[in-house]
C-alpha positions as CSV (number, residue, x, y, z in Angstrom):
1,M,112.5,206.8,121.7
2,D,112.0,203.1,122.2
3,N,109.4,201.1,120.2
4,I,106.8,198.8,121.6
5,D,106.9,195.2,120.4
6,V,103.3,194.1,119.8
7,S,104.1,190.5,120.7
8,L,105.0,191.8,124.2
9,L,101.6,193.5,124.4
10,R,99.8,190.3,123.4
11,A,101.5,188.4,126.2
12,F,100.7,191.2,128.6
13,V,97.0,191.1,127.7
14,A,96.9,187.3,127.9
15,V,98.4,187.3,131.4
16,A,96.0,190.2,132.5
17,E,92.9,188.4,131.2
18,T,93.8,184.9,132.4
19,G,95.5,185.9,135.7
20,R,98.1,183.1,135.3
21,M,101.4,182.8,133.4
22,T,100.8,179.1,132.6
23,T,97.3,179.8,131.1
24,A,98.5,182.9,129.2
25,A,101.3,180.8,127.7
26,K,98.7,178.5,126.1
27,V,96.8,181.5,124.7
28,V,99.8,183.0,122.9
29,N,101.3,179.6,122.1
30,R,104.6,180.1,124.0
31,S,106.3,178.5,127.0
32,Q,105.6,179.9,130.5
33,G,109.3,181.0,130.6
34,A,109.0,182.9,127.4
35,V,105.9,184.7,128.6
36,S,107.6,185.6,131.9
37,Q,110.5,187.0,129.9
38,Q,108.2,189.1,127.7
39,I,106.5,190.6,130.7
40,K,109.9,191.4,132.2
41,R,110.9,193.1,128.9
42,L,107.8,195.3,129.0
43,E,108.4,196.2,132.7
44,D,112.0,197.1,131.9
45,L,110.8,199.2,128.9
46,F,108.3,201.2,131.0
47,R,110.5,201.1,134.1
48,T,107.6,200.0,136.3
49,P,106.0,196.7,137.5
50,L,102.9,195.8,135.6
51,F,101.7,192.9,137.8
52,E,101.6,192.0,141.4
53,R,102.7,188.4,141.6
54,H,100.8,186.2,144.0
55,A,100.9,182.4,144.5
56,T,97.5,181.9,142.9
57,A,97.3,184.8,140.4
58,A,99.0,187.8,138.8
59,R,97.1,191.1,139.3
60,L,97.5,194.3,137.4
61,T,99.2,197.2,139.2
62,R,98.0,200.7,138.5
63,S,100.6,201.1,135.7
64,G,99.3,197.8,134.3
65,E,95.7,199.0,134.3
66,R,96.8,202.2,132.4
67,L,98.6,200.1,129.9
68,M,95.7,197.6,129.4
69,V,93.4,200.1,127.5
70,A,96.2,201.2,125.2
71,A,97.4,197.7,124.6
72,H,94.0,196.6,123.2
73,R,94.0,199.7,120.9
74,I,97.6,199.0,119.6
75,I,96.9,195.3,119.0
76,A,93.7,196.1,117.2
77,L,95.3,198.7,115.0
78,N,98.2,196.4,114.3
79,D,95.8,193.6,113.2
80,E,93.7,196.0,111.1
81,V,96.8,197.2,109.2
82,M,98.1,193.7,108.6
83,N,94.8,192.5,107.3
84,Q,94.5,195.5,104.9
85,M,98.1,195.2,103.6
86,L,97.9,191.4,103.2
87,A,94.4,191.3,101.7
88,V,94.3,189.9,98.2
89,E,93.1,192.4,95.7
90,F,90.2,191.4,93.5
91,A,91.3,190.0,90.2
92,G,88.4,191.4,88.4
93,E,84.7,192.3,88.5
94,V,81.6,190.9,86.8
95,R,78.3,192.8,86.8
96,L,75.4,190.4,86.8
97,G,71.8,191.3,86.3
98,V,69.1,189.1,87.9
99,P,65.4,189.7,88.0
100,H,63.7,190.2,91.4
101,D,61.8,186.9,91.2
102,V,64.8,184.8,90.2
103,I,67.6,186.1,92.5
104,G,66.4,184.6,95.8
105,M,65.3,181.1,94.8
106,L,67.6,180.1,91.9
107,M,70.9,181.9,92.1
108,P,72.5,181.4,95.6
109,P,73.9,177.9,95.0
110,I,75.5,179.0,91.7
111,L,77.0,182.1,93.1
112,R,78.3,180.2,96.1
113,L,80.1,177.7,93.9
114,F,81.6,180.5,91.7
115,R,82.8,182.4,94.7
116,Q,84.5,179.2,96.1
117,D,86.3,178.6,92.8
118,H,87.1,182.3,92.1
119,P,87.5,183.9,95.5
120,N,89.3,187.0,94.0
121,V,86.6,187.9,91.6
122,L,84.0,190.5,92.7
123,V,80.5,189.7,91.4
124,T,78.3,192.8,91.6
125,L,74.6,191.9,91.5
126,I,72.0,194.3,90.0
127,S,68.4,193.3,90.6
128,D,65.6,194.9,88.6
129,T,62.8,194.0,86.2
130,S,63.7,192.1,83.1
131,R,62.8,195.1,80.9
132,A,65.2,197.4,82.9
133,L,67.9,194.7,82.9
134,K,67.7,194.3,79.1
135,Q,68.2,198.1,78.8
136,S,71.1,197.9,81.2
137,L,72.7,195.3,79.0
138,I,72.4,197.5,76.0
139,N,73.8,200.4,77.8
140,G,76.8,198.4,79.1
141,D,75.8,198.7,82.7
142,V,75.9,194.9,83.2
143,D,78.1,192.3,81.6
144,L,75.5,189.6,81.5
145,T,71.9,189.2,82.8
146,L,69.2,186.7,83.4
147,L,65.8,187.7,82.0
148,T,62.3,186.2,82.4
149,E,60.7,186.4,78.9
150,P,57.6,185.0,77.1
151,Q,59.8,183.5,74.4
152,P,62.7,181.0,74.9
153,G,66.2,181.9,74.0
154,T,68.4,179.8,71.7
155,S,69.7,176.5,73.1
156,D,72.8,177.9,74.8
157,L,70.9,180.9,76.2
158,L,67.7,179.1,77.5
159,L,68.2,178.3,81.1
160,L,64.7,177.3,82.3
161,S,61.2,176.6,80.8
162,D,58.5,177.3,83.4
163,R,54.9,178.4,83.7
164,L,53.4,181.2,85.7
165,V,51.1,180.1,88.5
166,W,48.8,181.9,90.9
167,V,50.2,182.0,94.5
168,G,48.6,183.0,97.8
169,A,48.6,182.4,101.5
170,K,48.3,178.9,102.8
171,G,44.7,178.4,103.9
172,G,43.7,181.8,102.6
173,D,40.6,182.9,100.8
174,A,41.8,185.9,98.9
175,H,41.5,183.9,95.6
176,G,37.7,183.6,96.2
177,R,36.9,187.3,96.7
178,N,35.1,189.5,94.3
179,P,36.7,191.7,92.9
180,L,39.8,189.5,92.9
181,P,42.6,191.2,94.7
182,V,45.9,190.8,92.7
183,A,49.4,191.9,93.8
184,L,51.2,193.1,90.7
185,G,54.6,194.5,90.1
186,Q,55.3,197.9,88.5
187,E,54.2,198.5,84.9
188,S,57.6,197.3,83.5
189,C,57.1,193.9,85.1
190,G,56.6,191.2,82.5
191,F,54.4,189.1,84.7
192,R,51.9,192.0,85.1
193,A,51.1,192.1,81.4
194,A,50.6,188.3,81.3
195,A,48.3,188.3,84.4
196,V,46.2,191.3,83.2
197,E,45.7,189.7,79.8
198,A,44.6,186.3,81.4
199,L,42.2,188.0,83.8
200,T,40.7,190.2,81.0
201,K,40.2,187.2,78.7
202,A,38.5,185.3,81.5
203,G,36.2,188.3,82.2
204,I,37.2,188.4,85.9
205,V,36.7,191.5,87.9
206,W,39.9,192.3,89.7
207,R,41.7,195.1,91.5
208,A,45.4,195.8,91.8
209,I,47.1,195.6,95.2
210,C,50.7,196.5,96.1
211,Q,52.0,197.8,92.8
212,V,55.7,197.8,93.6
213,G,59.0,196.6,92.1
214,S,60.4,194.9,95.2
215,L,59.2,191.4,96.2
216,E,59.2,191.9,100.0
217,P,56.0,194.0,100.1
218,V,54.4,191.5,97.7
219,F,55.4,188.6,100.0
220,A,53.9,190.5,103.0
221,T,50.7,191.2,101.1
222,L,50.3,187.5,100.1
223,E,51.1,186.1,103.6
224,A,48.5,188.5,105.0
225,D,46.0,186.9,102.6
226,M,45.3,190.4,101.1
227,A,45.8,189.3,97.5
228,I,47.1,186.6,95.1
229,A,50.0,187.0,92.6
230,P,51.6,185.4,89.6
231,F,54.9,183.6,90.2
232,L,57.1,181.3,88.3
233,S,56.2,177.8,89.5
234,K,59.8,177.0,90.5
235,T,60.3,180.2,92.5
236,V,57.3,179.8,94.9
237,P,58.6,180.1,98.5
238,E,57.5,177.4,100.9
239,R,55.6,179.8,103.1
240,L,53.1,180.4,100.2
241,T,51.0,177.9,98.2
242,V,50.2,177.4,94.5
243,L,46.5,178.1,94.0
244,T,44.4,175.7,91.8
245,G,40.8,176.0,90.7
246,S,38.8,176.5,87.5
247,H,37.9,180.0,88.6
248,L,41.4,181.2,88.2
249,P,42.6,181.8,84.6
250,K,45.5,179.8,83.3
251,L,48.7,181.7,82.9
252,P,51.2,181.4,80.1
253,A,54.7,179.9,79.9
254,Q,57.7,181.9,80.8
255,F,61.4,181.3,80.1
256,V,64.5,182.3,82.0
257,N,67.1,183.3,79.4
258,L,70.7,184.3,79.7
259,R,71.9,187.3,77.8
260,L,75.5,188.5,77.4
261,R,76.9,191.7,76.0
262,S,77.3,191.5,72.2
263,T,80.8,193.0,72.3
264,G,83.6,193.4,74.9
265,I,82.6,190.5,77.0
266,S,85.4,189.6,79.5
267,P,86.7,186.1,80.1
268,L,85.4,186.3,83.7
269,A,81.9,187.1,82.5
270,T,82.1,184.2,80.1
271,E,83.2,181.9,82.9
272,L,80.4,183.0,85.2
273,A,77.9,182.5,82.3
274,Q,79.1,178.9,82.0
275,Y,78.7,178.4,85.8
276,I,75.1,179.7,85.5
277,R,74.3,177.3,82.5
278,D,75.8,174.4,84.4
279,G,73.9,175.3,87.6
280,F,70.6,175.4,85.9
281,H,71.2,172.3,83.9
282,K,72.2,170.3,87.0
283,R,69.1,171.4,88.9
284,Y,66.5,171.5,86.2
285,G,67.9,169.4,83.3
């Protein structure tokens, strides 16, 4: 049985879709004569005319119409197989832990640069609370992780010194209500303990709103002016505002630290760690 040359099908589809040999030739990057020869070879192979030639256009015959559907499938399958077989395998994987509040605002530029310089390295992101990520590091589930902690790491592990601030809706009045509505993370969230301690010391009557681990429900709650919440000052999105006023208790400092596995750290993980250090240093000093 004869085989079908996919390049002949590409020429056939180009002529069918453009209606002209000259235009199809530009599509497949060949001369008009070469395209005409390809169409003739297909017609000889199938022993039937595929086009009705007219002065202004080439129109499909019934046989050509039947071939059109199959031609698209064969070309698509050919391209899929070629892409799969020629795809470069990943040279390695790095599992990076990032807290919910840090991943969206601080990490994209760093990860983008690392991907550009190491296109064959797969970076798997695990986003959770700092307490959970610290345990994942101990268990070996991540190779390195960023943590938001109340104490700074050593000089090579401290990425950012910051302070928690109260955040709410622009033009909102949730910060003035009594009891004060506060959106807090789940119990393992480090910011929750700091906020509760500050509110308790200030003697402020408050109630918890939206106690979840994900940030999206918290954002929705804040934008709806249903509550206020503690955020790192450098991670406050533009659609929200930092709240000031003597009636709100001051929140403590927080530090973004980098932690790596104590043993078995891969060269790729070490390389990513350096990109993270450099990225924070360039942006925040």
